[in-house]
C-alpha positions in Angstrom: 161.0 141.9 106.2 159.4 145.6 106.4 161.1 148.5 105.1 159.6 151.0 107.8 159.0 151.1 111.3 156.0 153.1 112.1 154.9 151.8 115.6 158.0 150.9 117.9 156.9 149.5 121.7 159.3 150.2 124.1 159.8 147.4 126.6 161.1 149.6 129.3 160.6 152.5 131.7 162.3 155.7 133.0 165.2 157.5 131.2 165.8 154.5 129.1 162.3 154.5 127.6 162.7 158.6 127.2 165.8 158.2 125.1 164.4 155.9 122.7 161.3 158.1 122.3 163.9 161.2 121.3 164.7 159.1 118.2 161.1 158.0 117.5 160.3 161.8 117.5 163.2 162.5 115.1 162.0 159.7 112.9 158.3 160.5 113.0 157.8 156.9 114.6 154.8 156.4 116.9 156.3 155.5 120.2 154.3 153.1 122.4 155.2 153.0 126.2 154.4 150.4 128.5 153.5 151.1 132.4 153.0 149.4 135.5 150.2 150.6 138.0 153.2 152.6 139.8 154.1 154.2 136.5 150.8 155.4 135.4 152.0 159.0 135.7 155.7 158.4 134.6 157.3 160.6 132.3 157.8 158.2 129.5 154.0 157.5 129.5 153.3 161.2 129.0 156.0 161.4 126.3 154.8 158.4 124.1 151.7 158.8 121.5 149.9 155.9 123.3 150.7 153.6 126.4 149.4 150.5 127.6 149.3 149.0 131.1 151.2 145.6 131.8 150.8 145.0 135.3 151.5 145.3 138.9 154.5 147.3 140.0 156.9 144.3 141.0 158.8 143.8 137.8 158.2 140.2 137.7 154.5 141.5 137.3 155.1 144.0 134.4 158.5 145.0 132.8 160.0 141.4 133.4 156.3 139.8 132.1 157.1 138.5 128.5 153.6 137.8 127.7 152.0 140.7 128.8 154.5 142.9 127.0 153.8 140.9 123.7 150.2 141.4 124.3 150.7 145.0 124.6 152.4 145.0 121.2 149.5 143.1 119.2 147.3 145.3 121.1 148.9 148.5 119.6 149.8 147.0 116.3 153.4 147.6 116.6 155.7 146.7 114.4 158.8 146.4 116.3 160.0 146.2 119.8 163.2 148.1 121.5 164.2 146.5 124.8 166.2 149.6 126.0 168.5 148.5 128.8 168.0 146.5 131.8 164.8 144.2 132.5 164.6 142.1 129.5 167.1 143.7 127.0 169.8 140.9 127.3 167.1 138.0 127.7 167.4 135.9 124.8 164.3 134.2 125.8 162.3 137.4 125.1 164.1 138.0 122.0 163.5 134.9 120.4 159.8 135.6 121.7 159.3 138.7 120.0 160.6 137.6 116.7 158.3 134.3 116.9 155.7 136.7 117.6 156.0 138.5 114.3 157.5 141.8 115.7 160.9 143.2 114.5 163.4 142.8 117.4 165.8 146.1 117.7 168.9 144.4 118.8 171.3 141.5 118.0 169.9 138.0 117.3 168.4 136.0 120.4 171.4 133.5 119.4 174.2 136.0 119.9 172.4 137.3 123.2 172.5 133.6 124.7 176.0 133.1 123.4 177.6 136.2 125.1 174.9 136.0 128.0 177.2 133.6 130.3 180.3 135.1 131.3 182.2 131.6 131.0 180.9 130.8 127.8 181.8 134.3 126.6 185.5 134.2 127.8 185.8 130.9 126.1 184.8 132.5 122.9 187.2 135.3 123.4 190.0 132.9 124.0 189.5 131.3 120.8 189.2 134.7 119.0 192.7 135.1 120.6 191.3 138.1 122.8 192.9 138.2 126.0 191.0 137.6 129.4 191.5 137.9 133.1 193.2 134.9 134.4 190.5 132.9 136.5 188.9 129.6 136.8 185.2 128.7 135.3 182.5 126.7 136.4 183.7 127.0 140.4 181.9 124.2 142.2 183.3 124.7 145.8 185.8 127.2 147.5 188.3 124.1 147.8 188.7 124.5 143.8 189.4 128.2 144.4 192.1 127.6 146.8 193.8 125.1 144.6 193.5 127.3 141.6 195.3 130.4 143.6 198.0 127.9 144.9 198.7 126.6 141.7 198.8 129.8 139.6 200.2 131.7 142.5 197.6 134.4 142.3 197.4 136.8 145.5 194.3 138.0 147.1 192.0 139.9 146.4 190.1 137.9 144.2 186.7 138.3 142.4 184.0 135.6 142.8 180.9 136.5 140.1 177.9 134.9 138.9 178.6 133.6 135.3 175.4 134.7 134.3 175.5 138.2 136.1 175.6 141.6 134.9 175.1 145.4 135.7 177.2 145.0 139.0 175.2 142.3 140.4 176.3 138.6 141.3 180.0 140.0 142.2 182.1 139.9 145.4 185.7 140.9 146.1 187.5 139.0 148.4 190.2 140.6 150.5 190.7 137.9 153.3 190.6 134.1 152.7 188.4 133.7 155.6 185.6 135.5 153.8 185.8 133.4 150.4 183.2 130.8 151.8 180.7 133.5 152.7 181.4 135.3 149.2 181.2 132.1 147.1 177.9 131.2 149.0 176.3 134.9 148.5 177.3 134.6 144.9 175.8 131.3 144.1 172.7 132.5 145.7 172.1 135.5 144.0 173.2 134.2 140.6 170.1 131.6 141.2 167.7 134.3 142.5 168.6 137.0 139.9 169.6 135.3 136.8 168.3 131.5 137.1 171.9 130.2 137.1 174.2 129.9 139.9 177.1 128.7 138.1 180.1 130.5 139.5 183.5 131.8 138.0 186.7 133.2 139.9 189.1 135.9 138.5 192.2 137.3 139.6 191.4 141.0 140.6 193.5 143.8 138.8 194.4 146.2 141.4 195.3 149.1 139.2 192.4 148.6 136.9 190.4 151.0 134.8 187.2 149.7 133.2 187.3 150.9 129.3 184.6 149.7 126.8 184.5 149.9 123.0 181.3 151.0 121.3 180.5 148.8 118.1 177.7 149.2 115.5 177.3 146.4 113.1 174.7 145.3 110.4 173.5 142.3 109.2 175.8 142.3 106.3 179.2 141.7 108.2 179.9 145.6 108.3 181.3 146.5 111.6 182.6 149.8 112.9 183.7 151.2 116.3 182.5 154.4 117.5 185.7 154.9 119.7 186.0 154.2 123.5 184.6 155.1 126.7 185.9 154.8 130.4 183.6 153.6 133.0 186.1 153.6 136.0 184.1 155.5 138.5 181.9 153.0 140.2 179.8 152.2 143.3 178.9 148.7 144.3 180.3 147.6 140.7 178.1 149.8 139.0 179.0 152.8 137.1 178.0 156.4 138.0 180.5 158.6 135.8 181.8 158.0 132.2 183.8 159.7 130.0 184.7 159.3 126.2 187.5 158.9 124.9 189.6 157.4 128.0 192.2 159.7 129.1 194.4 156.6 129.6 195.1 155.1 126.2 197.7 156.3 123.5 197.0 155.8 119.9 198.9 152.9 119.9 196.9 150.9 122.7 193.9 152.4 121.2 194.0 151.1 118.0 194.9 147.7 119.4 191.8 147.7 121.7 189.5 148.5 118.7 191.0 145.9 116.5 190.4 143.3 119.3 186.9 144.3 119.9 186.0 144.2 116.4 187.6 140.9 116.0 185.6 139.2 118.8 182.3 141.0 117.4 183.1 139.5 113.9 183.8 136.0 115.3 180.2 136.1 117.1 178.4 137.3 114.0 177.4 140.4 115.9 174.9 142.9 114.4 172.9 146.3 116.1 174.8 148.2 118.8 177.0 146.4 121.6 179.7 147.0 123.7 183.0 145.1 124.2 184.0 145.7 127.9 187.6 145.4 129.0 189.9 145.8 132.2 193.0 148.0 131.6 196.0 147.2 134.0 197.6 150.5 134.2 201.1 148.8 135.7 201.5 146.7 132.6 199.6 148.4 130.1 197.7 145.2 129.2 193.9 144.9 128.6 191.7 141.8 129.3 188.3 141.1 128.0 185.3 141.3 130.4 182.4 140.9 128.7 179.9 141.8 125.9 177.0 144.0 126.5 174.5 143.0 123.8 172.1 145.9 124.0 171.9 149.8 124.2 174.4 151.0 126.9 173.3 153.7 129.4 176.3 155.6 128.6 176.2 155.5 124.8 174.9 159.2 124.9 178.7 160.3 125.5 179.7 158.5 122.4 176.6 160.4 120.4 178.3 163.6 121.4 181.8 162.9 120.3 180.9 161.3 117.0 177.6 163.1 116.1 175.8 159.6 115.5 172.5 158.4 116.8 173.0 154.9 117.9 169.4 154.1 118.6 168.6 155.4 115.2 171.5 152.9 113.7 169.8 150.3 115.8 166.4 150.8 114.1 168.1 150.9 110.6 170.0 147.5 111.1 167.0 146.2 112.7 165.4 146.8 109.2 167.9 144.9 107.3 169.9 148.0 106.2 173.6 148.4 105.9 175.5 150.9 107.8 175.4 154.5 106.6 178.9 155.0 107.2 182.4 153.4 107.0 185.4 153.4 109.7 186.9 156.4 108.0 184.0 158.4 108.4 183.7 158.1 111.9 185.6 161.2 113.7 186.3 162.6 117.1 184.8 165.8 117.6 185.2 166.6 120.8 185.3 165.2 124.7 182.2 164.1 126.8 181.3 162.9 129.9 178.4 161.7 131.8 177.1 161.3 135.2 174.1 159.2 136.3 171.7 161.1 138.7 170.4 158.5 141.2 167.9 158.9 143.5 170.1 157.8 146.6 171.5 159.2 149.6 175.0 161.0 148.6 176.7 159.4 151.7 175.1 156.1 152.1 173.8 155.1 148.8 170.5 154.2 150.9 167.4 154.3 148.0 165.4 157.8 148.3 161.8 157.4 147.3 158.9 160.3 147.6 157.9 163.0 145.2 160.1 165.4 143.6 158.9 168.7 144.5 161.4 170.9 142.5 163.1 170.0 139.3 165.5 172.2 137.5 168.0 171.0 134.6 171.3 172.7 133.4 170.8 174.1 129.8 173.3 175.2 127.4 175.2 174.3 124.0 177.3 171.7 125.9 174.9 170.0 128.1 172.6 166.9 127.2 170.0 165.5 129.7 167.9 162.4 129.4 165.5 162.5 132.1 163.0 159.9 133.0 161.0 162.3 135.8 159.6 165.4 136.0 158.8 168.1 138.8 155.8 166.9 141.1 156.7 163.1 139.8 156.8 160.1 142.3 159.5 158.0 142.5 158.6 154.6 143.5 160.3 151.6 145.2 160.3 148.8 142.7 163.0 149.9 140.3 166.4 151.1 139.5 167.4 154.5 141.1 168.7 156.1 138.3 166.4 159.5 137.5 168.4 161.2 135.0 171.6 161.1 132.7 173.5 164.4 132.8 176.2 165.0 130.0 178.4 167.8 129.0 181.0 168.5 126.3 184.3 170.2 125.9 187.1 170.7 123.2 189.2 168.8 125.5 188.6 166.5 129.0 189.2 169.9 131.4 186.4 171.8 129.2 183.9 168.6 129.7 184.7 168.6 133.3 184.4 172.5 134.0 180.8 172.2 132.0 180.0 169.4 134.5 181.3 171.1 137.5 179.0 174.1 136.7 176.1 171.9 135.7 176.4 170.1 139.2 177.3 172.9 141.4 175.2 175.9 140.1 172.5 174.6 137.6 170.9 171.5 139.0 167.9 171.8 141.4 166.3 168.4 142.5 164.3 168.7 145.7 161.9 166.2 147.6 164.0 163.5 147.6 168.2 162.8 148.0 170.4 162.4 144.9 174.0 161.6 144.5 174.6 164.8 142.5 176.5 166.3 145.6 178.7 163.1 145.5 179.3 163.7 142.0 180.6 167.1 142.1 182.8 166.0 145.0 184.2 163.2 142.7 184.8 165.3 139.7 186.7 168.2 141.7 189.0 165.4 143.3 192.6 165.8 142.5 193.0 162.1 141.7 190.3 162.2 139.1 191.4 165.7 137.6 194.7 164.0 137.3 193.1 160.7 135.7 195.2 158.8 138.0 192.1 156.7 139.5 191.1 152.7 139.6 187.9 151.1 140.0 188.5 151.1 143.6 188.4 155.0 143.7 185.2 155.7 145.6 185.9 153.0 148.0 189.3 154.1 148.9 188.3 157.8 148.9 184.9 157.7 150.4 185.7 159.7 153.7 187.4 162.5 152.0 184.5 162.4 149.3 181.7 162.5 151.8 183.8 165.4 153.9 183.3 167.8 151.1 179.4 167.3 150.5 177.7 170.6 151.7 174.1 169.5 153.5 171.6 171.8 152.8 167.9 171.9 154.0 166.4 171.2 150.4 163.8 174.1 150.9 163.3 176.0 148.0 164.1 179.6 148.3 161.1 181.0 147.1 159.2 179.3 149.7 161.5 180.5 152.3 160.8 183.9 150.9 156.6 183.1 150.9 157.0 181.9 154.3 158.8 184.9 155.7 156.1 187.4 154.0 153.1 185.3 155.2 154.5 185.5 158.8 155.1 189.4 158.5 152.2 191.6 157.2 152.0 195.3 156.6 150.5 195.3 160.2 153.6 194.0 161.7 154.6 190.5 162.7 152.1 187.6 163.3 151.5 187.1 166.9 151.0 183.6 167.9 148.6 182.6 170.6 
């Protein structure tokens, strides 16, 4: 095995690729980007030392095209490949292809990725490791099986129908009325087959007063496993996270230690190495937590963990991929502050419909308690082919209120994005809401409070003030106002 990575190919785009390039620069590693025809002028392309075209805009022809990415790595004489998040990051076949092609795979082993890639299989392993799981039924073949399970276990609506191979909020439907069961079942089955190549379905009890809490794990190939504390990702829309906090304000010290021990026990059982996240659903009523899944990749929200611990998670992944031991032990990991992250998505803040076009003006917050990972720049075109995530905005404070105040200033007074719509106004509305400030919110927060949240969004023309002034001056010369004929 090589003892150094000199050239790293990043099999991703946007903010994901940019984040990895940051660590490459710190370590003087040549970052090699890949890009589709639609991304030829993308931010990650300009930031890297070199960039290689891998196909046309549709993901299947570019960022999901394994052979084209491997060919690009060979062409660039890369030592290793980092998948980022999304696209092929949790594809065990791609991970194996990378290894078989002679490159270093920056991530957990293909075997572990495959093991955790199916929710039903992952739950089975969790149960074997004495990790509590949400009550449910696996490998469901019909809605009749769901009805019988509900009757036998006395589970009440709502329930969740999930694609066993799903992830990232996709392939999941909540059923509130029994007459909607058939439609939800067929929809999930269809989406599972189309998006993940697996139409296996599982059903779970819905935890009404739940919070989404996860534990960041880093592990090496020498059986050393360390947690980097927890994150809360409860604020979601369409089952996808938009605000994250670290650590969670919902846990006391005893619950937190129990959660960490449970996560480490599971990761040790599956032989995990690299960075990964164990996700749990926390029931605020019973104070019980249930295993959801293991994310066998770098998480979008890893940055706030880096802020509160001072550790470079991408750097750890690179070291572990080279066979190095973790450079720290559990007692070395200390919390130094509180952090939160919002996802700046190119979407209408009231409808969540995608927004495409050209960014005519872009200004991000700055300051000692602000961190930005941006996949775009002023003048960049936002294509319709990919995820709507533009940038990650993070703030930190000595406590939760301090981080919120910094975020409120960043969203309310500092950020400026024009030419397209973003959910920044909605994010500001959320963090100013009394329930959010109190910490008394659940995964249903946006759905339950959407009308209230939208009512506080201020609608602006989006026209830059400087342009308004320039137009005013152009229409009024020293000889008096322009006369329109």
